[in-house]
C-alpha positions, -999 to +999 in steps of 0.1 A: +269-658+033+254-625+023+258-595+046+227-580+061+226-543+066+216-533+100+186-509+101+204-489+127+232-480+103+211-474+072+182-455+087+199-423+097+207-413+061+171-410+048+162-394+081+189-368+076+178-362+040+142-357+051+154-333+079+175-313+055+146-310+030+122-300+058+147-273+069+150-259+034+112-259+031+110-241+064+134-215+052+113-211+021+082-205+041+101-180+064+111-160+033+075-153+025+068-130+054+093-103+044+086-108+007+050-099+015+061-064+021+073-058-015+039-052-032+032-023-009+068-010-014+066-013-051+032+003-054+042+034-033+075+038-052+059+035-087+030+058-079+055+085-069+075+084-101+074+112-127+056+090-153+027+085-129+016+109-101+049+127-101+041+142-135+006+155-126+006+192-119-002+199-082+006+163-071+044+166-071+047+168-034+023+139-026+042+119-052+075+126-035+060+114-002+048+082-018+081+075-035+100+082-002+077+058+017+083+030-009+120+038-011+124+035+027+111-001+025+134-010-003+164+006+014+158-014+046+150-048+030+179-065+049+164-055+082+129-065+071+142-099+061+160-103+094+128-096+114+105-116+091+127-147+089+132-147+127+094-147+132+087-172+105+114-197+113+112-200+151+084-223+163+060-206+187+079-174+183+068-142+200+079-106+199+112-114+216+123-133+185+119-102+164+137-081+190+166-105+190+168-103+152+167-065+153+195-065+178+215-090+157+211-070+125+221-037+142+252-054+155+259-069+121+256-035+104+278-018+130+306-043+127+304-041+089+308-003+091+337-005+116+356-032+096+351-017+062+383+005+062+403-026+070+389-051+045+382-025+018+412-001+021+410+028-005+377+015-020+352+044-024+315+043-032+297+064-058+296+094-035+334+093-029+330+079+007+345+048+022+328+017+007+310-004+033+308-041+036+273-049+022+259-084+020+225-070+013+195-092+021+218-121+027+231-104+059+195-099+071+188-136+064+219-146+085+208-123+114+172-136+113+182-173+113+208-168+141+182-151+163+156-177+156+179-206+163+192-191+195+156-183+206+146-219+201+176-232+221+177-207+250+143-190+254+136-212+285+170-211+300+172-205+337+202-186+351+216-184+386+194-164+410+214-132+409+210-131+371+174-141+372+163-109+355+179-122+323+162-156+323+145-171+292+135-147+265+155-117+279+186-138+274+182-143+237+189-108+225+221-107+245+233-140+231+223-129+196+243-097+199+274-117+209+270-143+182+264-117+155+295-098+165+316-128+158+297-138+126+298-102+113+336-101+118+341-133+100+318-122+071+337-090+068+370-108+064+356-129+035+337-100+019+363-092-008+361-128-020+323-129-018+320-096-036+344-106-064+325-139-069+291-122-069+303-096-093+317-123-116+284-142-114+264-111-122+286-103-152+283-139-164+245-138-161+244-104-179+266-118-207+244-150-210+210-137-200+193-161-224+208-192-209+207-179-173+171-168-175+160-200-192+177-222-165+162-201-137+127-204-152+129-242-153+144-245-118+119-220-104+089-241-115+105-275-106+112-264-070+077-250-065+060-283-055+087-287-029+083-252-015+119-244-022+115-219-051+116-189-028+152-197-018+164-195-054+141-165-060+157-146-032+192-151-046+185-138-081+159-111-071+177-096-041+214-105-042+229-110-077+239-079-096+244-043-085+232-010-098+239+022-079+238+003-046+207-017-054+213-055-053+193-082-072+172-082-103+140-069-086+157-041-067+178-030-097+146-028-119+129-004-095+162+015-091+160+023-129+185-003-142+175-008-179+192-042-180+172-056-150+143-080-154+163-109-167+147-132-140+112-117-141+100-106-176+095-141-190+070-150-164+044-125-178+036-145-209+032-177-188+011-164-160-011-140-180-017-161-210-002-196-210-015-210-177-050-196-183-049-214-217-038-246-198-069-242-175-091-239-206-075-272-220-082-290-187-118-278-188-123-289-224-108-323-217-130-330-186-157-357-190-190-343-203-208-349-170-181-331-151-173-303-175-197-277-160-183-281-125-147-282-136-152-252-159-163-230-131-132-238-111-108-235-141-122-201-151-117-189-116-081-200-113-074-188-148-086-153-140-066-154-108-035-162-127-041-136-154-049-107-130-027-113-101-001-138-112-011-162-085-006-196-102-005-222-074-042-229-074-040-239-110-006-256-110-015-278-080-045-290-099-022-310-121+013-311-106+008-344-087-020-361-107-005-353-141+032-347-136+041-349-173+021-318-178+040-300-151+073-310-165+063-296-199+051-264-181+085-260-164+104-264-196+082-240-215+086-215-187+123-216-192+119-210-229+098-180-222+124-164-200+151-172-225+130-158-254+122-124-238+159-120-228+170-127-264+145-101-276+158-075-251+124-071-234+126-060-198+099-057-171+094-065-135+071-070-106+068-067-068+041-093-063+039-115-094+038-115-131+001-107-135-019-079-153-017-057-122+020-055-121+022-054-159+001-023-161+016-007-130+052-011-143+045-005-180+061+029-181+093+016-165+096-014-188+115-018-221+094-030-251+066-044-228+040-045-257+059-075-271+048-095-241+012-096-254+018-113-288+044-136-272+019-145-245-008-153-271+016-176-289+024-194-257-013-196-249-019-215-282+011-238-275-001-246-240-037-252-251-029-275-279-001-293-261-021-298-229-051-312-248-029-336-268-010-349-238-040-353-216-059-372-243-029-392-256-019-406-222-053-403-205-040-382-177-063-378-146-066-341-147-096-325-129-128-339-144-111-371-158-109-390-125-121-426-123-158-430-116-153-443-081-132-413-073-158-389-088-184-404-065-163-400-035-152-365-042-184-350-057-183-312-054-145-311-049-128-322-081-098-301-078-074-299-048-061-264-051-039-243-029-057-213-015-043-180-027-021-161-003+005-133-003+038-137-021+060-123-050+064-143-078+059-169-093+070-143-077+078-158-104+072-145-082+064-129-065+082-106-070+061-155-065+075-149-022+036-165-030+046-143-035+060-105-071+055-139-066+062-156-071+046-156-097+071-164-113+072-153-088+055-151-065+016-163-058-009-179-034+003-208-013-005-234+013+016-253+037+003-286+022-015-296-010-029-329-021-001-353-028+025-333-009+040-343+024+032-324+056+065-305+053+058-294+018+051-257+016+041-245-018+043-208-014+035-182-038+053-165-062+069-163-105+072-166-079+086-139-075+045-148-069+077-159-107+069-155-075+031-165-089+053-174-079+077-160-097+082-164-091+069-163-076 
């Protein structure tokens, strides 16, 4: 007699997996709020450099002001992440959530400073002072999540009458302070192990930038439809690697590290040239009666990708209806990051890998002119490959839908994700859609056609690499 599995015992596992995925997607969406600050920070910092306004006679002092303003945002990124994530994560959050996150982060920072002589005895920083426990943006993320979770659990708690003043929202900052004191102490104790591991990982990536960059490019694009790419982006752009106190690929690039850009540069050929060529291929493969309508849409999203690095409106036009094309796109993105790293080309972005960031950061980049011929080659590859695959397997890209579907969706052949802030695809962002990514960074929506209600395709190479980039 065959055994019959009880639904009550088999159901929880899929439910748990869906809940875990929803939680990760929620974290990815929460990261977009603090990432949205980066374009302003990067613009101010770059305009104040000596190769831009700082080198113009009579504008030295205003340039210093601009650079100081942008530098202040970069210096306080952990706090910005704590506040942004607390607001973005908590459902129906209000100002008390941000206040709790601020309290939590200040406690975290204070405990780190107090425990540094114990966990880092005799270790000095570049100025000869006692080195301080520094988890960077990761510490801010922990503080923000702690505040948000405590707010959700206790913001309606009622205390005894004599403690009634501290009911509800007023209780949350107090609980957050206590929780973060314990968490910060534990994090301080494991910091030497964490720092050694992170340093080793950074050295490994630096020694194998071709492989590391290539793998990141593929993973960044594959996670974008799930709305999870910003989690990976945040690790490589804001945590891995160190240069004079600046952590992460993006921060190190704007701090002047000539080796930075490993996880950003390769998004420029894709977002400025390859994806617009893919849009052209989709337009040319549309049915004759639909070609004019599809052409208008494809030209629009192609220009958006080229200028800003926001790629989601274009990528979501084929990610679900023609997934083989998206798989090809992800693999080719990885080859682009690997190639530019092999050629020792370095550039970066704060929003995403579009023309705006390319021009703005040209003077701080290494061999940036090479990105143009590389991009043109990728454009030719994308155009020819997309046309061949669409025609060979008769993929239902915009303008090639069945007649019945055309009649039912006249005037709306493409389900795109409206553009929104993020660092690259930040590649961002720096696609956060978000420098974003973009590779980073890039525009995003909480849902797109074919995605579940919890799917949050955010921007950015991003990093918009962020567009998504990333974003």
